[in-house]
C-alpha positions in Angstrom: 0.0 0.0 0.0 1.2 3.6 -0.6 1.2 6.2 2.1 2.2 9.8 2.3 5.3 10.7 4.3 5.2 12.9 7.5 8.6 13.9 8.8 8.8 13.9 12.6 11.0 16.2 14.5 12.0 13.2 16.7 15.1 11.1 17.0 15.1 7.4 17.9 18.7 7.0 19.1 19.9 5.6 15.8 16.8 3.1 15.3 14.5 3.2 12.2 11.2 4.0 13.7 7.8 4.8 11.8 4.4 5.7 13.0 1.0 4.9 11.6 -2.6 5.1 12.8 -4.1 1.9 14.4 -6.7 1.4 11.6 -4.0 1.4 9.0 -1.9 -0.9 10.9 -5.0 -3.4 11.3 -5.5 -3.0 7.5 -1.9 -4.2 6.9 -2.1 -7.0 9.4 0.5 -5.6 11.8 0.6 -4.3 15.3 3.1 -2.1 17.3 6.7 -3.5 17.3 6.0 -5.3 14.1 8.3 -4.7 11.1 7.5 -2.8 7.7 9.2 -3.0 4.6 9.5 0.6 3.2 10.4 1.4 -0.6 11.1 4.8 -1.8 12.4 5.4 -5.2 14.1 1.9 -5.3 15.6 2.2 -2.0 14.0 -0.3 0.7 14.5 -0.6 4.4 12.8 -2.4 7.2 11.4 -0.2 10.0 10.0 -0.9 13.4 6.3 0.3 13.7 4.6 2.3 16.4 1.0 3.0 16.4 -1.2 5.9 17.5 -5.0 6.2 17.8 -4.8 9.9 16.7 -2.4 9.6 13.7 -4.3 10.4 10.4 -5.0 7.7 8.0 -2.9 7.1 4.9 0.1 8.9 6.6 3.4 7.4 7.7 5.2 9.3 10.3 9.1 9.0 10.1 11.6 9.6 12.9 14.5 11.6 11.8 17.0 8.6 11.3 14.9 6.8 8.7 13.8 9.9 7.1 17.4 11.0 6.3 18.3 7.4 5.3 15.5 7.4 2.7 16.3 10.9 1.7 12.3 11.8 1.6 10.6 15.1 1.6 7.2 15.8 3.4 4.3 14.5 1.5 6.3 12.2 -0.7 4.6 8.8 -1.5 6.1 5.7 -0.1 5.1 2.0 -0.5 4.7 0.0 2.7 4.1 -3.7 3.3 4.6 -6.1 6.1 8.1 -7.4 6.5 9.0 -10.9 7.7 10.2 -11.5 11.3 14.1 -11.9 11.0 15.6 -15.3 11.8 17.8 -13.8 14.3 14.8 -13.8 16.8 15.1 -17.4 17.1 18.8 -17.4 18.0 17.8 -14.6 20.6 15.3 -16.8 22.0 17.9 -19.7 22.2 20.1 -17.5 24.2 17.2 -16.5 26.6 16.9 -20.3 27.1 20.5 -20.5 28.1 21.9 -22.0 25.0 25.4 -21.3 23.5 25.2 -19.6 20.2 27.2 -20.5 17.1 29.3 -17.7 15.2 26.8 -17.9 12.3 23.9 -17.2 14.8 25.7 -14.4 16.5 26.6 -12.9 13.1 22.9 -12.9 12.1 22.0 -11.2 15.4 24.7 -8.4 14.7 23.7 -7.9 11.3 20.1 -7.3 12.2 21.2 -4.9 15.2 23.2 -2.9 12.6 20.4 -2.9 10.0 17.9 -1.8 12.7 15.7 -4.9 12.2 15.3 -5.5 16.0 13.0 -3.6 18.2 14.0 -2.1 21.5 12.4 -5.1 23.3 14.1 -7.7 21.3 17.5 -5.9 21.6 17.0 -5.6 25.4 16.2 -9.3 25.6 19.5 -10.1 23.8 21.6 -8.0 26.2 19.8 -9.2 29.3 20.2 -12.9 28.1 23.9 -12.3 27.7 24.2 -10.7 31.3 22.1 -13.6 32.9 23.7 -16.8 31.2 27.2 -15.2 30.5 29.2 -15.8 27.4 32.1 -18.3 26.7 35.2 -17.2 24.8 34.0 -18.5 21.5 30.8 -16.5 21.7 32.8 -13.3 22.8 35.2 -13.8 19.7 32.3 -14.3 17.6 30.6 -11.1 18.9 33.9 -9.2 18.4 34.4 -10.4 14.8 30.8 -9.8 13.8 30.9 -6.2 15.4 33.9 -5.5 13.3 32.6 -7.1 10.1 29.3 -4.9 10.3 31.1 -1.7 10.8 33.9 0.5 9.1 37.6 -0.4 9.5 40.7 1.8 9.1 44.0 0.6 7.5 47.0 2.9 8.0 49.3 0.7 5.9 51.7 0.3 8.5 52.6 -1.6 11.7 52.7 -1.5 14.6 49.6 0.6 15.4 49.6 1.3 19.2 46.8 2.0 21.5 45.7 2.1 25.1 42.3 1.7 26.7 41.0 2.1 30.2 37.8 0.3 31.3 36.9 3.5 33.4 35.5 4.1 36.7 38.0 6.5 38.2 37.5 10.4 38.0 40.2 12.4 36.7 42.1 10.0 34.4 43.8 12.2 31.8 46.6 9.7 31.2 45.7 9.0 27.5 46.4 12.9 26.8 50.0 12.2 28.1 50.6 8.6 26.8 49.6 9.3 23.2 52.1 12.1 22.7 54.7 10.1 24.5 54.3 7.1 22.2 54.3 9.4 19.0 57.3 11.5 20.2 59.1 8.0 20.4 58.3 7.3 16.7 55.4 5.1 16.9 51.9 5.4 15.4 49.0 5.7 17.9 45.6 6.9 16.6 43.4 7.0 19.6 39.6 7.1 19.2 37.9 7.8 22.6 34.6 8.2 24.1 32.6 11.0 25.5 31.4 10.6 29.2 28.3 8.6 29.8 28.0 8.9 33.7 31.5 10.0 34.6 32.6 13.8 34.8 34.7 13.5 31.6 35.7 11.2 28.9 38.8 11.7 27.1 37.0 13.1 23.9 35.5 15.8 26.4 38.9 16.5 27.9 40.5 16.9 24.6 37.7 19.0 23.1 38.4 21.6 25.7 41.7 22.2 23.5 40.8 21.4 20.0 38.2 19.8 17.8 37.7 15.9 18.1 34.9 15.4 15.6 37.2 14.3 12.7 36.0 12.1 9.8 37.8 9.0 8.9 39.6 10.7 6.0 40.7 13.4 8.2 42.0 10.9 10.8 44.0 9.2 8.3 45.7 12.5 7.0 46.5 13.6 10.6 48.0 10.2 11.6 50.0 9.8 8.3 51.3 13.4 9.0 52.2 13.3 12.6 51.7 9.8 13.7 48.8 10.3 16.4 45.4 11.8 17.0 43.0 11.9 19.9 39.5 12.1 18.5 36.0 11.1 19.4 35.0 7.7 18.1 31.3 8.2 18.2 30.9 9.5 14.7 33.2 7.1 12.9 30.8 4.1 12.7 33.5 1.6 13.9 31.5 -1.3 15.3 28.2 0.6 15.3 26.3 -2.4 16.8 28.1 -1.5 20.2 26.6 1.9 20.2 23.1 0.3 19.9 24.0 -2.3 22.7 25.2 0.6 25.0 21.7 2.1 24.7 20.4 -1.0 26.4 23.3 -1.5 28.8 23.3 1.9 30.3 19.8 2.2 31.8 20.1 -1.3 33.2 23.5 -0.8 34.5 24.9 -4.0 33.1 27.9 -4.5 30.9 27.7 -8.1 29.4 29.6 -6.8 26.1 32.7 -5.2 27.8 35.3 -7.3 26.0 33.8 -7.5 22.4 32.9 -3.9 22.7 36.4 -2.6 23.5 38.4 -5.0 21.3 36.1 -4.8 18.2 36.7 -1.0 18.1 40.4 -1.4 18.7 40.6 -3.8 15.9 38.4 -1.8 13.5 41.0 1.0 14.2 43.7 -1.1 13.1 45.4 -1.5 16.4 48.0 -4.3 16.7 49.6 -3.6 20.3 47.1 -2.5 22.9 47.7 -1.8 26.7 44.4 -2.3 28.7 44.1 -0.2 31.9 42.1 -1.9 34.6 41.5 0.5 37.7 40.9 -1.6 40.6 39.6 -0.8 44.2 36.6 -0.2 46.4 35.5 3.0 44.4 36.3 1.4 40.9 34.3 -0.7 38.4 36.6 -3.6 39.2 36.6 -4.1 43.1 39.2 -6.9 43.7 42.7 -8.1 42.3 41.0 -11.4 41.7 38.4 -9.8 39.3 41.1 -7.6 37.7 43.3 -10.7 36.9 40.5 -12.6 35.4 39.4 -9.7 33.3 43.1 -9.4 32.0 43.4 -12.9 31.2 40.2 -12.7 29.1 41.4 -9.5 27.4 44.7 -11.4 26.4 43.0 -14.5 25.2 40.6 -12.4 23.0 43.4 -10.4 21.8 45.4 -13.6 20.6 42.3 -14.8 18.9 41.9 -11.5 17.0 45.7 -11.5 16.1 46.4 -8.6 18.4 49.2 -8.2 21.2 47.4 -7.3 24.6 48.9 -6.5 27.8 47.0 -5.3 30.9 47.9 -3.0 33.7 46.0 -3.2 37.0 46.1 0.2 38.4 45.2 2.2 41.6 41.4 2.8 41.6 40.9 4.0 45.1 40.9 7.7 44.3 41.0 10.2 41.4 43.9 10.4 39.2 45.6 13.7 39.9 43.8 16.6 41.5 41.6 17.8 38.6 38.1 16.6 37.6 36.1 18.2 34.6 37.0 18.7 31.0 39.0 22.0 31.2 40.5 21.3 34.5 41.8 17.9 33.4 43.0 19.4 30.1 44.9 22.1 32.2 46.5 19.3 34.2 47.5 17.3 31.2 49.2 20.3 29.7 51.0 21.0 32.9 52.1 17.5 33.2 53.5 17.5 29.5 55.2 20.7 30.4 56.9 19.1 33.5 54.9 20.1 36.4 52.3 17.4 36.8 51.2 15.5 39.8 53.3 12.4 40.7 50.6 9.8 40.3 49.7 11.4 36.7 53.2 11.0 35.8 53.8 7.6 37.1 50.6 6.2 35.6 51.2 7.8 32.2 54.8 6.8 31.9 54.1 3.3 33.1 51.5 2.5 30.6 53.5 4.3 27.9 56.5 2.3 29.0 54.4 -1.0 28.6 53.5 -0.2 25.1 57.1 0.7 24.2 58.4 -2.6 25.5 55.7 -4.4 23.6 57.1 -3.0 20.3 60.6 -3.8 21.2 62.0 -1.0 23.3 64.1 -1.8 26.6 63.4 0.1 29.6 60.0 1.3 28.5 59.2 3.6 31.5 62.7 5.2 31.4 62.2 5.7 27.7 58.7 7.3 28.4 60.1 9.5 31.0 62.8 10.7 28.6 60.0 11.9 26.0 58.4 13.5 28.8 61.0 15.3 30.5 62.9 16.3 27.3 59.7 18.2 26.1 59.4 16.0 23.1 56.1 14.7 24.3 54.7 18.3 24.9 55.9 19.2 21.3 54.1 16.3 19.8 51.0 17.2 21.6 51.1 20.6 20.2 51.5 19.1 16.8 48.4 16.9 17.5 46.3 20.0 18.7 47.2 22.0 15.7 46.6 19.2 13.2 43.0 18.7 14.8 42.3 22.5 14.4 43.2 24.0 17.7 45.7 26.5 18.8 49.1 24.7 19.1 50.3 27.4 21.5 47.5 27.1 24.1 48.6 27.5 27.6 46.8 25.8 30.6 45.6 29.1 31.9 43.9 29.8 28.6 41.4 27.0 29.5 38.5 28.7 31.2 37.4 27.6 34.6 33.9 28.5 36.0 33.6 31.9 37.9 31.3 30.5 40.7 33.3 28.5 43.3 32.5 26.5 46.3 35.3 25.5 48.8 34.7 22.5 50.9 36.6 22.5 54.2 37.8 20.0 56.8 35.7 20.1 60.0 38.5 18.3 62.0 42.2 17.6 62.1 43.4 14.3 60.8 44.3 12.4 57.8 42.4 11.7 54.5 41.4 8.0 55.1 38.9 7.7 52.1 38.0 9.4 48.8 34.6 8.4 47.4 35.0 8.4 43.6 31.2 8.0 42.8 30.3 11.0 45.2 33.0 13.1 43.6 31.8 12.2 40.2 28.2 12.8 41.2 29.0 16.4 42.5 31.0 17.2 39.2 27.9 15.9 37.2 25.6 18.3 39.4 27.6 21.3 38.4 27.4 20.5 34.6 30.2 18.4 33.5 31.0 17.2 31.0 28.9 19.5 28.9 29.9 22.5 30.8 33.7 22.3 30.0 34.5 25.1 32.6 32.8 23.0 35.4 34.5 20.5 37.7 36.3 19.8 40.9 39.9 20.5 42.0 41.1 18.5 44.9 43.1 19.9 47.7 44.2 16.6 49.3 44.8 13.0 48.4 44.7 9.7 50.4 47.0 10.0 53.4 47.5 13.6 53.4 47.4 15.5 56.9 44.8 18.2 57.1 43.8 20.8 59.8 40.4 22.0 60.6 39.6 24.5 58.0 41.8 23.3 55.2 40.3 23.1 51.8 39.6 19.6 51.0 38.2 20.3 47.4 36.8 23.3 45.4 33.9 23.0 42.9 33.7 25.2 39.9 30.8 26.0 37.6 29.3 28.8 35.6 26.1 29.5 37.4 24.8 29.9 41.1 22.0 27.5 40.4 24.4 24.7 39.6 26.5 25.4 42.6 23.4 25.3 44.7 22.7 21.8 43.5 26.3 20.7 44.5 25.6 22.2 48.0 22.3 20.3 48.4 24.1 17.1 47.5 26.8 17.9 50.1 24.3 18.0 52.7 23.8 14.2 52.5 27.1 13.1 51.3 30.8 13.2 52.6 33.0 12.7 49.6 36.4 12.8 51.6 36.7 11.0 55.0 39.0 12.5 57.4 40.1 10.8 60.6 43.0 9.8 62.8 43.5 6.3 61.8 42.1 3.7 59.3 39.1 1.8 61.0 38.3 4.8 63.3 35.0 5.4 61.5 33.3 2.0 61.4 30.0 2.9 59.7 30.6 3.2 55.9 27.3 3.5 54.5 23.7 3.7 56.1 20.9 1.7 54.5 17.2 2.0 55.1 14.0 0.9 53.6 14.4 3.7 51.0 17.7 2.6 49.8 17.9 1.0 46.3 20.2 -1.9 46.2 22.4 -1.7 43.1 21.5 1.7 42.2 24.9 2.9 41.3 25.6 2.8 37.7 28.6 1.5 35.8 30.8 4.2 34.4 30.8 2.5 30.8 33.9 3.8 29.0 34.3 2.8 25.5 
């Protein structure tokens, strides 16, 4: 049947969604969440149907994504007919029942995910089944290969291609902005595609964007990397392993992450990476809580790397407190520039040179951390970072003080003498988000103390910055019910770590999913 197009000013998160009235749906013999085959001037696509009692007859409403895909105008005619249910639904049902899936079944599911043939309910069911029943390494490998297959890949025509990745969970981790120029200054290729923050105060792309553009196209990335050997860009617009972006839309609200391994590794492989260091922050306030969990995750990363013909090493790193003193895009970019200039905090310097050192040893260098430190202290890494900034369209002469920080400030002070016994990463991240990070680049937190530091009553524990009194008021409200930094005389002095009542929601804390 033929319908008239109505373009809706609505987005569906990348999914292909259309709307028609209930009576038209009955005529076609379909219901909400069924699939329709649309054909416009020889271009055919499957879309998921929503129905409405008040939508006019003979009209097909199109969300932005499918309207742009079909390149139709308001009022254009379009042919519509019911579409068959995809075979992949049988394989999703098998996983729901606890069965292990064969590679061809997984490939069919990923293809339908990328082609937007699955509804949100079906996609959610698959991700939930993975979380409940788990995946063996064969399934993880198949997921990785299919996610690579159904996306774009980059070939820089050289080897090795270095990379590093953190699984996230610790605020203030600006080490990528130091590792990348160290590796490039040492003469190796390191194209870094990074994520924006989902629940954390800043992702690497947010930090870098405080200095220069990060929304580069694939051809621009290749040009920059061929010219200077490195980039630090946002990966969200590159269409590398696009299935992962759709999986994350399900994982995030459910606070689950069953696709962590294939998600990370598929994007690294698609970027052409051959040598990768995976940073696994570990501690009470990190995503990974224990050394045993970290070791098992590292083993899985290494095995998956072997299967995908990639060399992987893992670094289990300190996750008990933020990295450095600054949290938030501009503040962290400032601290990264200061570190490259030779005045960075000891923990930032140690973590960045250690991870860079592992990468250098993987490609054949000896005494990797010493070599990384040489690149840092000689100024070569800073010079390379300024090349990267300029190549991506920023000011290569930018100074840390050029990066704006919010005019509104709140100082949180110690109410007693003692030592810093605990920094609560999640509470610190929550406060930073309340004042506008990562979208408000000038917002964030600057710590005055770290674990073990002595403090006197009245000393500044941390300062909160933002661009409006309203946002600062939101941070003050949060601070009435939380204590992000615990000060006492000795460990174990404060025996109650959390109060739980009937109103407390178990498991309400979200993963900080970092891709």
